[in-house]
N, C-alpha and C positions, 0 to 999 in steps of 0.2 A: 517549444520554449527553450531558449538558449541555456537557461539555468539548469535544465535537466539533460544537457547533451552528454554529460559523463556522470550519471548519478552513482552514488555509493549507498547501498542499503546498509544502514548501520544498526537498525533495531527492528525486530519483528516479534510481535506476540499477539495472542488471541485474547479478546475480552468480550464483554456482553454485546457490543455493537458490531463486532466483526474482527477482522485481522488487522491490527494496527502496525503501520510501517513508519520508520523514520528514514528519510532519504537525505543524506548530507545535512545541510542546514535547515531543510524544510522538514517540519515535524508533523506527526499525527495525520498522515494519510490513512484512511480507513477503508479497507475493502468491505463493502457493505453487502454484496451478493456474491456468493462463491459457487461456481459450478465445478464439478469434478468429471474428468474423463480419462480413459486409459490411453496413454500414448505409447509409442515404440519403446521409449526408455523408462517407462513407469507412469505413475499417476500425474496428470496435468491439472493444475488449478487455474481457473480463470475467474475474474471477478470485476465488479464495477467499483471504481475507486471514488469515494467521496472525501471531503475534507472535514476535519474536526473544527468546531467553532473557534477553538483556541488559535487556529492558524490565521483566521481573519484579523485577529488583534495584532499580528506581527507584520502584516502587509501594509 
């Protein structure tokens, strides 16, 4: 996606559904499944990203 070629993470917080991200003008990406593993430089989080229903209204 060209839109995400230079994304800026502008907001992150955890709520009941997962970890919510705001990336530039695109809002409310939610990491719905999070895995934790230990990497060389510390803990690594990986997750599956879903989108909030509110995002569909803006497209």
